[in-house]
Every structure is written in structure tokens, then in C-alpha cells.
C-alpha positions in Angstrom: 109.0 -142.2 43.2 107.7 -140.7 40.0 104.0 -140.7 39.1 103.0 -141.6 35.5 99.9 -140.8 33.5 98.9 -144.5 33.8 99.1 -144.1 37.6 96.8 -141.1 37.5 94.4 -143.0 35.2 94.4 -146.0 37.6 93.6 -143.6 40.5 90.9 -141.9 38.6 89.3 -145.3 37.8 89.4 -146.3 41.5 87.8 -143.0 42.4 85.3 -143.3 39.5 86.5 -140.0 37.9 86.3 -139.2 34.3 89.3 -137.1 33.5 90.2 -135.3 30.3 93.7 -135.7 28.9 94.6 -132.2 30.1 93.4 -133.1 33.6 95.4 -136.3 33.6 98.6 -134.3 32.7 97.8 -131.6 35.3 97.1 -134.2 38.1 100.2 -136.2 37.2 102.3 -133.1 37.7 100.6 -132.0 40.9 100.5 -135.5 42.5 104.2 -136.0 41.6 105.1 -132.8 43.4 103.2 -134.0 46.4 105.0 -137.3 46.4 108.4 -135.6 46.1 107.5 -133.4 49.0 106.6 -136.4 51.1 109.8 -138.1 50.2 111.7 -135.0 51.5 109.7 -135.3 54.8 110.6 -138.9 55.0 114.3 -138.1 54.7 114.0 -136.0 57.9 113.0 -139.1 59.8 109.9 -140.2 61.5 108.6 -138.2 64.4 105.8 -139.6 66.4 102.8 -137.4 67.5 103.8 -138.1 71.1 107.2 -136.6 70.5 105.7 -133.5 69.1 103.3 -133.1 72.0 105.9 -133.8 74.6 107.9 -130.7 73.8 104.9 -128.3 73.9 102.7 -127.0 76.6 98.9 -127.1 76.1 97.6 -123.5 76.0 94.3 -122.9 77.5 92.1 -120.1 78.6 89.6 -119.4 81.3 86.0 -119.9 80.3 84.1 -116.8 80.8 80.3 -116.3 80.6 79.3 -113.4 78.3 75.9 -112.0 77.6 74.6 -112.6 74.1 72.5 -109.7 73.0 72.0 -110.5 69.3 69.3 -113.2 69.5 67.0 -111.2 67.3 69.4 -111.3 64.3 70.2 -115.0 65.1 66.5 -115.8 64.9 66.1 -113.9 61.6 68.7 -116.1 60.0 67.2 -119.4 61.3 65.5 -121.5 58.5 62.7 -122.6 60.9 61.6 -121.3 64.2 58.8 -121.5 66.8 58.4 -118.4 68.8 61.9 -117.5 70.1 63.2 -121.0 69.5 65.1 -122.4 66.5 63.6 -125.7 65.1 66.2 -128.3 64.1 65.6 -131.8 62.6 65.6 -134.7 65.0 68.9 -136.4 65.5 67.3 -139.8 66.5 64.1 -141.1 65.2 61.5 -142.9 67.3 61.9 -146.0 65.0 65.4 -146.8 66.1 
């Protein structure tokens, strides 16, 4: 599949992008390369995510508790604080 300048202009219109002529040429080349790469991947055949995971072992690590001794520097970088606590905006409002 080859991508034309008209295809890029159509995509730009759908994305509400104003592109210059140079950008259209540049994106046409870049997107065409991406599509050719995807065609090569399709030639290799479809591999489901389950097949990929079936052949690999999940690697984990043991959780270990460590002391954090840098709270002073952490508080200095916080945008808002009260005492030794960092103030964050509420996630849920009372009006919901």
C-alpha cells in the first residue's frame, strides 16, 4: 500500500491539522515507510499476544522495605505543603 499526498491531506483534515506543503511531503514519506514496515510484519504472520506470553516466564522480584531518608528534599520540590505533608488536589469532589 502506498500513501499519497491526498491521503495525508485527508488524514490531516480528520485530525484538524493545518499542514504546509513541505509537511505534507514529509509526512507522506514517513507514513509510507511505516505502512511498508507494517506490511513486512504482516508477511511474517499473525502472532497472538497469548502465544508471545506462553513462551516466556514472568520475571518478578521480592518486595523489600527500604528507609527513605530524603523527605526534606522531596518536600522542597512539592508545589504545595502543610507542615510535613504534600497537598494535592482532590480526586473526587463532594458534588458528585
